[in-house]
N, C-alpha and C positions, 0 to 999 in steps of 0.2 A: 504493500500500500504506500509506504514511504517513497518507493521508487517512482510510482506513478504520480504522486504528489509533486515530487521534485521535477519530473518532466513537465507536468502541467505548469508549474511556477516558471520554469525556463521559457516555455512557449508563451505564456502570458507576458513575461517581461520583454521578450523579443517583439511581441506585437505592440506593446506600449512604446518601446523605443522606436520602432518603425514609424508609428504614428507621430511621435514627437519630432523626429528628424525630417518628416515630410511636410509639416505644417508651414504654409507660406514659403514654400521652396523657391518660388519665382521672385520673391521680393525681399527676403531676409536671409543674409545681409544684402544691402543694396548692391546692384551690379557694378563691378569694377571695370575700368577701362580695359584692362588686360583680358577680361572675360569677353568683352565685345569683339576684340580682335579675333579670338579663337572661334567664337560662334559665327562671325561673318565669313571667315574662310571656310568653315565646315558647311555653311549654308550654300555658298557659291559652288562648293565642290559637288553637292548633290543636285542642285538646281540647274547649274550651268555646265557641269562637268569640268570645272576649272578650279585648280587648287591655288587660290590666291585671293587678293583683294580686288575691289573695283575702285578706279580712280576716274571720276567724272563719267561713270557708267561704262568705262572700258576696263578690261582685265589688266591688272598690275601685278607686280611681284609680291610674294608673301611678305608680311611685316613681322612685328614682334609677337605673333601668336604663339601658342604652345606648340611644341614639336609634334611631328606626325604621330608619335605614339599616343598622344592625347587627342589631337584633332580628328584622327581617323575614327576614334570611338564616339566622339561627339557627332560626327557625320552619320555613323551607323545608327545612333539613337534618333537623329532627325529622320532618317530613312524609315525606321520602324514605327516611330510614334508621332511624327510630324515635327515641324520646326517651331521651337519655342524655348523659353528660358528654362522651364522646369525639365524639359526633355534633356537639355544639355547638362543641367546640374545633377540630374539623376545618376549620370555616369560617375561623377566625383563622389557622390554619396555611396554608391556601390563599392567603390575602391576604399572608402573610409571604413565601411562596415567590414570589408574583407581584411583590411590592415589591422583592425581591432581583434578580429578572430585569430589572425596569425600571431599577433602580439601575445594573446592569451595562450595559444598552443606552444609558442616558443618559450614563454616564461614557465609554463607548466613542465615542459620537458627539461629545461635547464635547472629549475628549482623545485617547485611544488605547486599544487593546486591553490593553496592559500596565497602564495606569492603572486600567482597569475591573477587571482581575483583582486588582490591589493594593487597590482599594476594598473588594471582597468579602473579601479576606484580613483587612483591618483590622476589618471588621464581625464576622467569625467568630472571630478570635483575639486581639483587643485590647479586649474588653469591659471597662469599668472595674469592673463587679461582675457576678457570675454571674447575678443576677436581671435584668440589662439585656441579656443575650444575646438576639439576635433569635429563636432557636428556643425560648427559654423564655418571652419576652414574647409571641411569636406563638401560643403554645398557649392563652393565656388568652382568655376570652370577654369581650373589652373592645374599645373603639373605636380604640385607638392604631394597630394595624397596618392595619385598613381605611383609616383616615385617611391613613397614610403612602402606601399604595398609590394611593389616589385622587389625592393631592397630587403624587406623583412622576410618575404617568402624565399628569396635566395638564401638568406642565412638559415632559415628553417631547413631547407634541403641540404645545406652544408652540414648542419648538425646530424641529419639523417645519414649523410655519407660517412660521417665519422663514427656513428653508432651502429649502423646497419650495413649498408652497401655503398661502396665508392661510386657506383653508377648513378647515384642521386646527383652527382655533380653535373650530369647532363641536363638536369632541370635547373640547377642554380645558374649555370653559365648564361643561357638566354635571358633569364629573369634579371640578372645583374646588368647585362648589356642594355636591356630596356630601361632599367632604372637610371643608369649613367647617361643614356641618351635623352631621357625625359628631362632631367635637371642635372646641371653640372656641379652643384654645391656639394654633394656627398663624395665626390671623387677622392679628395685627399684622405678622408677618414676611412672610406672603403679600402683604398690602396694600403694604408697602414695596417688595417685589420687583417689583411692577407699577407702582406710582405713581412711583417714582424714574426708571425708564426713560421712562415717559410724560412726565414733566416735562422730561427732557433732549430728547426728540424734539420737544416743543412749542417749547422754547427755540430749537432749531436749525431749526425749521419743517420738519421731516421728517414731513409730515402723513400719508403713507401708513403709516408705522410707528406714528405716534401713534394713528391710528384703530384699529389692531389691539389695542393695549394698552388703549385706552379701552373697546373692545367686550368684552375679556376681563374687565376690572375691573368694569364695570357689569353684564354678563350673569351672571357668577359670583356677585356680591353679591346681585343680585335673586333668583337661584335659591336661594341659601342662606337668605335671609330668608323666602322662601315656604315652604321645607321646614321651617324652624325654628319658624315662627309658626303654621302651619296646625294646627288642632285635630284631629289625626289620631285620637287615642284615642277620641273620641266617635263616630267614623264607621267605624272599621275592623271588618270582619267577615271571618272566614276561610271 
């Protein structure tokens, strides 16, 4: 009986949270300039088959919109649900919920269930500013929450590769490539998180572990460089 009550409580909590995070999705917080760039490019892509902006009604080169890893998903949402603000913001909200789930799973596997719950409690109730709350940041059509999701999920698969099978690195590599292509800010921290263990394993001649980190570092870096440098906008057609 307790098991079913626990499941019912989790489902009820999930429904309440889902309702809270979707209230006034199109207006709270107010739309930022950056969001407008991304939504306009996504709209042009599905309505005109052109990946870029319009300048005086004529196609122009892309501007400071989010990278393709975000814009493509916004365009997909527009295609499925119609063009609008809530349709675009739903994508970020899904990534936010996904990032929270991965954060819980990662904390639980590293520490314990109590620590995982406490981690979520800190994220929900100890935000330094209202604008930094996950559910407000996650509503915005920006690259931060997709990047966090890709990054955390990559670390989760890294942990699985160390604890279960090294083949899990094949999932971590493309996820980290997407994360580094989506936003450049995590690059130095991500690099050190892999390079320092790699150096330690090489120093102690633990080659089996060193090869795992070398493959992760090299594969993710090459993937991110390819995604970031490829001239997508000149060849994308919807």
